[in-house]
C-alpha positions as CSV (number, residue, x, y, z in Angstrom):
1,M,-33.2,32.9,-10.2
2,V,-34.0,31.0,-7.0
3,I,-31.3,29.9,-4.5
4,D,-31.8,27.4,-1.7
5,W,-30.0,29.4,1.0
6,S,-30.6,26.7,3.6
7,V,-27.8,24.6,2.1
8,T,-25.0,27.1,2.4
9,Q,-23.5,30.0,4.2
10,V,-22.3,33.3,2.7
11,Y,-20.1,35.4,5.0
12,N,-17.6,37.0,2.7
13,T,-19.1,40.3,3.9
14,I,-17.3,40.3,7.2
15,M,-14.2,38.7,5.6
16,V,-13.9,41.7,3.3
17,V,-14.3,44.2,6.1
18,A,-11.8,42.3,8.3
19,T,-9.3,42.2,5.4
20,G,-9.5,46.0,4.9
21,V,-9.2,46.7,8.6
22,G,-6.2,44.4,8.8
23,L,-4.4,46.2,6.0
24,L,-5.1,49.7,7.4
25,L,-4.1,48.6,10.9
26,I,-0.7,47.4,9.7
27,L,-0.1,50.8,8.1
28,R,-1.3,52.7,11.2
29,F,0.9,50.7,13.5
30,A,3.9,51.2,11.3
31,S,3.3,54.9,11.2
32,H,2.9,55.1,15.0
33,V,6.1,53.1,15.5
34,N,8.1,55.4,13.2
35,R,6.7,58.5,14.9
36,G,7.5,57.2,18.4
37,R,3.8,56.9,19.4
38,V,3.4,53.3,20.3
39,G,3.4,52.4,24.0
40,Q,0.9,50.0,25.4
41,L,1.2,47.0,23.1
42,E,-1.7,45.0,24.4
43,G,-4.2,47.2,22.6
44,W,-2.4,46.8,19.3
45,A,-2.2,43.0,19.9
46,I,-6.0,42.8,20.4
47,G,-6.5,45.1,17.4
48,F,-4.6,42.6,15.2
49,A,-6.2,39.6,16.9
50,I,-9.8,40.6,16.2
51,P,-9.7,40.6,12.3
52,G,-7.1,37.8,12.5
53,F,-9.5,35.6,14.4
54,I,-12.4,36.4,12.1
55,L,-10.4,35.7,9.0
56,T,-8.8,32.5,10.4
57,I,-12.2,31.0,11.4
58,T,-14.1,32.0,8.2
59,G,-11.2,31.3,5.9
60,T,-10.7,27.8,7.4
61,H,-14.3,27.0,7.1
62,M,-14.6,28.3,3.5
63,S,-11.3,26.5,2.4
64,L,-12.4,23.2,3.9
65,T,-16.1,23.0,3.2
66,W,-16.5,25.1,0.0
67,P,-19.9,26.6,0.9
68,L,-20.1,28.9,-2.2
69,S,-19.9,25.8,-4.4
70,K,-23.4,25.0,-3.3
71,I,-24.7,28.1,-5.1
72,G,-22.7,27.8,-8.2
73,F,-19.5,29.7,-7.3
74,P,-16.9,27.0,-6.3
75,F,-13.9,29.1,-7.5
76,D,-14.8,31.8,-4.9
77,D,-14.1,29.3,-2.2
78,I,-10.5,29.3,-3.3
79,I,-10.4,33.0,-4.2
80,F,-11.8,34.3,-0.9
81,G,-11.2,31.4,1.5
82,E,-7.5,30.6,1.2
83,P,-6.1,34.2,1.1
84,S,-8.3,35.1,4.1
85,L,-7.1,32.1,6.0
86,A,-3.4,33.0,5.3
87,F,-3.9,36.7,6.2
88,G,-5.8,35.8,9.4
89,V,-3.1,33.5,10.6
90,M,-0.4,36.2,9.9
91,L,-2.5,38.8,11.8
92,L,-2.8,36.4,14.8
93,A,0.9,35.8,14.7
94,A,1.5,39.5,14.8
95,A,-0.9,39.8,17.8
96,I,0.9,37.0,19.7
97,L,4.3,38.6,18.9
98,L,3.2,42.0,20.2
99,W,1.6,40.6,23.3
100,R,4.8,38.7,24.1
101,K,6.9,41.7,23.4
102,S,4.8,43.7,25.9
103,N,5.5,41.1,28.6
104,V,9.3,41.0,27.8
105,Y,9.6,44.8,27.9
106,M,7.8,45.0,31.2
107,A,10.0,42.3,32.6
108,E,13.0,44.4,31.5
109,G,11.6,47.3,33.5
110,I,10.6,49.4,30.5
111,N,7.8,51.9,31.2
112,M,5.1,51.0,28.6
113,N,3.6,54.5,29.0
114,H,6.9,55.9,27.6
115,N,5.9,55.7,23.9
116,K,9.3,56.9,22.5
117,T,11.3,54.2,24.4
118,V,8.9,51.4,23.3
119,S,8.8,52.6,19.7
120,E,12.6,52.8,19.5
121,K,12.8,49.2,20.8
122,L,10.3,48.1,18.1
123,Q,12.1,49.9,15.4
124,Q,15.3,48.0,16.2
125,E,13.6,44.5,16.6
126,L,10.6,44.3,14.3
127,P,12.6,44.1,11.0
128,Y,14.3,40.9,12.2
129,L,11.2,39.5,14.0
130,L,8.9,39.9,11.1
131,K,11.3,38.6,8.4
132,P,10.3,34.9,8.6
133,L,6.6,35.9,8.4
134,A,7.3,38.2,5.5
135,Y,8.4,35.4,3.3
136,F,5.0,33.7,3.5
137,A,3.3,37.0,3.0
138,A,5.3,37.5,-0.2
139,A,4.4,34.0,-1.4
140,M,0.7,34.7,-0.8
141,G,1.2,38.0,-2.6
142,L,2.3,36.1,-5.7
143,A,-0.8,33.9,-5.2
144,L,-2.9,37.1,-5.3
145,F,-1.3,38.0,-8.6
146,S,-2.4,34.6,-9.9
147,V,-6.0,35.1,-8.6
148,A,-6.1,38.6,-10.3
149,I,-5.0,37.1,-13.6
150,A,-7.6,34.3,-13.3
151,G,-10.3,36.9,-12.5
152,V,-9.7,38.8,-15.7
153,T,-9.0,35.8,-17.9
154,Y,-12.2,34.0,-16.9
155,Q,-14.2,37.2,-16.1
156,L,-15.0,36.1,-12.6
157,F,-16.6,38.1,-9.7
158,A,-19.7,39.3,-11.7
159,A,-22.7,39.7,-9.5
160,P,-26.0,38.2,-10.6
161,P,-28.6,40.6,-11.8
162,E,-30.7,39.9,-8.7
163,E,-28.1,41.6,-6.5
164,P,-28.7,45.3,-5.9
165,I,-26.1,47.8,-7.1
166,S,-23.4,45.3,-8.3
167,G,-26.0,43.4,-10.3
168,A,-26.4,46.5,-12.6
169,F,-23.1,45.4,-14.2
170,A,-24.2,41.7,-14.7
171,D,-24.1,42.1,-18.5
172,Y,-20.6,43.6,-18.3
173,P,-18.7,40.9,-16.3
174,L,-15.3,42.4,-17.3
175,I,-16.0,45.5,-15.2
176,E,-16.3,43.8,-11.9
177,A,-13.6,41.3,-12.9
178,M,-11.1,44.1,-13.4
179,F,-12.2,45.9,-10.2
180,I,-11.8,42.9,-7.9
181,S,-8.7,41.6,-9.7
182,G,-7.2,45.1,-9.3
183,L,-7.8,45.0,-5.6
184,Y,-6.1,41.6,-5.4
185,A,-3.2,42.8,-7.5
186,I,-2.3,45.9,-5.5
187,T,-2.7,44.0,-2.2
188,G,-0.4,41.3,-3.6
189,L,2.1,44.0,-4.7
190,G,2.4,45.3,-1.1
191,A,2.8,41.7,0.2
192,V,5.5,40.8,-2.4
193,L,7.5,43.9,-1.5
194,F,7.1,43.5,2.3
195,P,10.3,41.4,2.9
196,F,12.4,44.0,1.2
197,I,11.5,46.8,3.6
198,L,12.4,44.9,6.7
199,K,15.8,46.4,7.3
200,P,17.1,49.2,9.5
201,K,17.1,51.6,6.6
202,P,14.4,50.5,4.1
203,N,14.1,51.9,0.6
204,K,11.8,54.9,0.8
205,S,10.3,54.2,-2.7
206,L,9.3,50.7,-1.7
207,L,7.7,52.1,1.5
208,I,5.7,54.6,-0.5
209,I,4.5,51.9,-2.9
210,I,3.4,49.6,-0.1
211,K,1.7,52.4,1.8
212,M,-0.2,53.6,-1.3
213,A,-1.2,50.0,-2.4
214,W,-2.4,49.0,1.0
215,T,-4.1,52.3,1.8
216,I,-6.2,52.1,-1.4
217,A,-6.9,48.4,-1.0
218,G,-7.7,48.7,2.7
219,W,-10.2,51.5,2.3
220,V,-11.8,49.9,-0.8
221,F,-12.1,46.5,0.9
222,V,-13.8,48.1,4.0
223,L,-16.2,50.3,2.0
224,F,-17.0,47.5,-0.5
225,G,-17.6,45.0,2.4
226,V,-19.9,47.5,4.1
227,M,-21.9,48.0,0.9
228,N,-22.1,44.2,0.5
229,Y,-24.1,43.9,3.7
230,F,-26.9,45.7,1.8
231,T,-26.3,44.0,-1.6
232,H,-26.0,40.5,-0.2
233,I,-29.2,40.9,1.9
234,G,-30.9,42.2,-1.2
235,L,-29.6,39.2,-3.2
236,I,-31.0,36.8,-0.6
237,V,-34.4,38.6,-0.5
238,N,-34.6,38.6,-4.4
239,T,-33.7,34.9,-4.8
240,M,-35.6,33.3,-1.9
């Protein structure tokens, strides 16, 4: 197998890492808010903005130009590009919201070093501020279910045999199809349930489900993306 790499770009490595970091950052922020540990919001805003910017830029490019179609994987441009774009924009929206809240709180004379006061304000306001964004998140969660079903139905995501590690399962496409589709499904589950926990006293069972789903998905995305830096470099070397 020989691929002309000069005609395309493959950057879903950093997309996968940014997705995982974004999911874990959401959970970390929520945990800190509930425990009264959030103070300086600018740091959190930047933390959300970095993966948000990466996903927005790469997701937009992949959604509009379909670079993976040039090497025989056009469906991956939809599977990776559009959800990344959506998640990136939502992370940027969260970053802007937190940055603005920081300015508002300081204008009100709130000491941003007083974590408990800042966290209590966020506990009161965030459920209502995030509700409109959560509806789009839920819709994209349903889209992730659809992607997961397509992945298993058409046995997508199988790496070519020339790719190290993942290529060992090239003759068993259903294995990687179920693995990646499962990641999309549990990520989508958390997104679909997200609007239902945005209330002063959310259902604890739903909170646990979302936390478990996004914790698993977040760490797997990060570790899988890190591994793909090796496997994708190996694929390029083996197919030049």
